[in-house]
VOTOR-324964 format. One record per residue: residue number from 1; x, y, z of N, C-alpha, C, CB in turn; residue in one letter. Coordinates in Angstrom, 2 decimals, decimal comma. Glycine has a CB too. Layout:
N
ATOM   num       n.x       n.y       n.z      ca.x      ca.y      ca.z       c.x       c.y       c.z      cb.x      cb.y      cb.z   residu
ATOM   NUM         X         Y         Z         X         Y         Z         X         Y         Z         X         Y         Z        A
...
END
This chain:
67
ATOM   num       n.x       n.y       n.z      ca.x      ca.y      ca.z       c.x       c.y       c.z      cb.x      cb.y      cb.z   residu
ATOM     1      2,23    -16,51     22,67      2,55    -15,20     23,20      1,58    -14,80     24,31      2,54    -14,16     22,09        M
ATOM     2      0,32    -15,13     24,13     -0,66    -14,73     25,14     -0,39    -15,41     26,48     -2,08    -15,05     24,67        I
ATOM     3     -0,14    -16,74     26,52      0,18    -17,34     27,83      1,46    -16,77     28,44      0,32    -18,84     27,69        P
ATOM     4      2,45    -16,45     27,60      3,71    -15,89     28,10      3,57    -14,42     28,47      4,80    -16,06     27,07        A
ATOM     5      2,52    -13,76     27,97      2,29    -12,33     28,19      3,47    -11,48     27,74      2,00    -12,07     29,66        K
ATOM     6      4,08    -11,91     26,64      5,21    -11,18     26,07      5,39    -11,59     24,63      6,50    -11,43     26,87        W
ATOM     7      5,75    -10,65     23,76      6,04    -11,00     22,38      6,14     -9,77     21,50      4,98    -11,92     21,85        G
ATOM     8      6,65    -10,01     20,32      6,81     -8,94     19,34      6,28     -9,44     18,00      8,31     -8,49     19,22        R
ATOM     9      5,41     -8,66     17,38      4,91     -8,95     16,04      5,29     -7,77     15,16      3,35     -9,20     16,03        I
ATOM    10      6,02     -8,06     14,08      6,43     -7,02     13,15      5,90     -7,39     11,77      8,00     -6,84     13,13        I
ATOM    11      5,01     -6,58     11,25      4,43     -6,80      9,93      5,14     -5,92      8,91      2,91     -6,51      9,93        N
ATOM    12      5,26     -6,42      7,69      5,86     -5,63      6,60      4,73     -5,18      5,68      6,94     -6,47      5,81        V
ATOM    13      4,48     -3,89      5,67      3,45     -3,30      4,83      4,14     -2,40      3,81      2,39     -2,49      5,69        A
ATOM    14      3,51     -1,32      3,45      4,08     -0,38      2,48      3,39      0,96      2,64      3,94     -0,92      1,02        S
ATOM    15      4,03      2,01      2,21      3,36      3,31      2,23      2,16      3,30      1,30      4,33      4,43      1,84        V
ATOM    16      2,14      2,37      0,35      0,99      2,24     -0,56     -0,26      1,83      0,21      1,29      1,21     -1,66        A
ATOM    17     -0,09      1,21      1,37     -1,23      0,81      2,17     -1,73      1,89      3,10     -0,88     -0,38      2,96        G
ATOM    18     -1,03      3,00      3,18     -1,44      4,08      4,09     -2,36      5,09      3,42     -0,21      4,79      4,63        L
ATOM    19     -2,43      5,06      2,11     -3,28      6,00      1,38     -3,29      5,64     -0,09     -2,79      7,46      1,57        G
ATOM    20     -3,93      6,44     -0,86     -4,00      6,19     -2,30     -2,64      6,45     -2,93     -5,09      7,07     -2,96        A
ATOM    21     -2,31      5,64     -3,92     -1,03      5,79     -4,62     -1,23      6,38     -6,00     -0,31      4,43     -4,72        S
ATOM    22     -0,18      6,90     -6,51     -0,18      7,44     -7,86     -0,27      6,28     -8,86      1,09      8,31     -8,12        D
ATOM    23     -1,31      6,19     -9,69     -1,47      5,05    -10,60     -0,28      4,75    -11,49     -2,65      5,28    -11,46        P
ATOM    24      0,47      5,73    -12,01      1,64      5,36    -12,81      2,73      4,65    -12,01      2,21      6,59    -13,46        P
ATOM    25      2,76      4,87    -10,70      3,80      4,25     -9,87      3,40      2,85     -9,46      4,08      5,12     -8,63        V
ATOM    26      2,22      2,70     -8,87      1,71      1,40     -8,44      0,47      1,12     -9,25      1,41      1,36     -6,89        V
ATOM    27      0,57      0,20    -10,19     -0,50     -0,02    -11,16     -1,50     -1,08    -10,75      0,09     -0,38    -12,46        R
ATOM    28     -1,36     -1,67     -9,58     -2,28     -2,73     -9,21     -3,09     -2,34     -7,99     -1,53     -4,02     -8,95        T
ATOM    29     -4,37     -2,49     -8,12     -5,26     -2,24     -6,98     -5,05     -3,31     -5,92     -6,74     -2,22     -7,44        V
ATOM    30     -4,78     -4,53     -6,33     -4,61     -5,62     -5,37     -3,42     -5,38     -4,43     -4,43     -6,96     -6,10        S
ATOM    31     -2,34     -4,81     -4,93     -1,17     -4,51     -4,10     -1,55     -3,52     -3,01     -0,01     -3,95     -4,95        Y
ATOM    32     -2,21     -2,43     -3,39     -2,63     -1,41     -2,41     -3,59     -2,01     -1,39     -3,28     -0,22     -3,12        N
ATOM    33     -4,51     -2,84     -1,87     -5,52     -3,42     -0,97     -4,87     -4,36      0,05     -6,58     -4,18     -1,77        A
ATOM    34     -3,93     -5,19     -0,38     -3,30     -6,11      0,57     -2,42     -5,38      1,57     -2,47     -7,15     -0,18        T
ATOM    35     -1,71     -4,35      1,11     -0,87     -3,60      2,05     -1,72     -2,79      3,02      0,08     -2,67      1,28        K
ATOM    36     -2,86     -2,29      2,57     -3,78     -1,61      3,47     -4,34     -2,59      4,49     -4,92     -0,94      2,68        H
ATOM    37     -4,59     -3,82      4,06     -5,07     -4,85      4,98     -4,06     -5,15      6,08     -5,38     -6,12      4,22        G
ATOM    38     -2,79     -5,20      5,72     -1,74     -5,45      6,72     -1,66     -4,28      7,69     -0,36     -5,66      6,03        V
ATOM    39     -1,74     -3,06      7,18     -1,71     -1,87      8,05     -2,92     -1,85      8,97     -1,66     -0,59      7,21        S
ATOM    40     -4,09     -2,15      8,42     -5,31     -2,16      9,22     -5,28     -3,24     10,30     -6,52     -2,37      8,34        G
ATOM    41     -4,79     -4,43      9,94     -4,68     -5,51     10,92     -3,73     -5,11     12,05     -4,18     -6,80     10,25        M
ATOM    42     -2,63     -4,45     11,71     -1,68     -4,01     12,73     -2,33     -3,01     13,67     -0,44     -3,39     12,07        T
ATOM    43     -3,08     -2,07     13,11     -3,77     -1,06     13,95     -4,80     -1,69     14,86     -4,43     -0,01     13,06        K
ATOM    44     -5,44     -2,76     14,42     -6,44     -3,45     15,25     -5,79     -4,30     16,33     -7,35     -4,31     14,38        Q
ATOM    45     -4,67     -4,96     16,01     -4,03     -5,85     16,97     -3,24     -5,11     18,04     -3,12     -6,79     16,24        L
ATOM    46     -2,70     -3,95     17,72     -1,84     -3,23     18,67     -2,54     -2,93     20,00     -1,38     -1,92     18,05        A
ATOM    47     -3,76     -2,40     20,02     -4,40     -2,14     21,31     -4,76     -3,42     22,07     -5,65     -1,32     21,10        P
ATOM    48     -4,99     -4,52     21,35     -5,33     -5,77     22,02     -4,17     -6,32     22,83     -5,77     -6,81     20,99        N
ATOM    49     -2,96     -6,07     22,38     -1,80     -6,53     23,12     -1,32     -5,55     24,16     -0,69     -6,83     22,18        G
ATOM    50     -1,98     -4,41     24,28     -1,52     -3,36     25,20     -1,61     -3,79     26,66     -2,35     -2,10     25,00        A
ATOM    51     -2,54     -4,66     27,00     -2,66     -5,10     28,40     -1,54     -6,07     28,78     -4,03     -5,76     28,63        S
ATOM    52     -0,85     -6,59     27,80      0,31     -7,46     28,05      1,53     -6,76     27,45      0,11     -8,89     27,42        T
ATOM    53      2,61     -7,47     27,40      3,83     -6,90     26,82      3,99     -7,35     25,36      5,07     -7,31     27,64        A
ATOM    54      2,87     -7,58     24,69      2,92     -7,96     23,27      2,77     -6,68     22,45      1,79     -9,00     22,91        I
ATOM    55      3,78     -6,39     21,65      3,71     -5,20     20,80      3,51     -5,62     19,35      5,00     -4,34     20,94        T
ATOM    56      2,75     -4,81     18,62      2,48     -5,07     17,21      2,84     -3,81     16,44      0,99     -5,49     16,96        V
ATOM    57      3,74     -3,94     15,48      4,19     -2,80     14,68      4,24     -3,19     13,21      5,57     -2,31     15,15        N
ATOM    58      4,21     -2,18     12,36      4,35     -2,40     10,92      5,48     -1,54     10,39      3,02     -2,09     10,18        A
ATOM    59      6,28     -2,13      9,54      7,31     -1,40      8,82      6,73     -1,07      7,46      8,65     -2,24      8,70        I
ATOM    60      6,75      0,21      7,08      6,14      0,65      5,82      7,19      1,34      4,95      4,94      1,60      6,08        C
ATOM    61      7,98      0,56      4,22      8,97      1,21      3,33      8,30      1,93      2,18      9,96      0,18      2,79        P
ATOM    62      8,97      2,93      1,68      8,45      3,72      0,57      8,98      3,24     -0,77      8,79      5,17      0,76        G
ATOM    63      8,64      3,97     -1,79      9,04      3,64     -3,15     10,44      4,19     -3,42      8,03      4,20     -4,19        F
ATOM    64     11,29      3,37     -3,97     12,63      3,79     -4,34     12,77      3,61     -5,85     13,73      2,97     -3,56        F
ATOM    65     12,86      4,71     -6,59     12,99      4,58     -8,06     14,32      3,96     -8,44     12,84      5,95     -8,73        P
ATOM    66     14,34      3,18     -9,53     15,61      2,61     -9,97     16,54      3,68    -10,52     15,37      1,53    -11,03        P
ATOM    67     17,80      3,40    -10,52     18,79      4,35    -11,02     18,82      4,36    -12,51     20,15      4,05    -10,49        R
END
């Protein structure tokens, strides 16, 4: 992507990675930590690609309770 000066990176994170979650809903610290890592990596990479046409985004779906 860097030699081409163009590209799209789309990461899949979660709203659990954007802040603290309710313990009864998400019971694992490791899940929150990994999703926060993906969100943080996206925030760090996005400005680096700004000088080119490389965009970096994260999709953060929320929790959907079962029926």
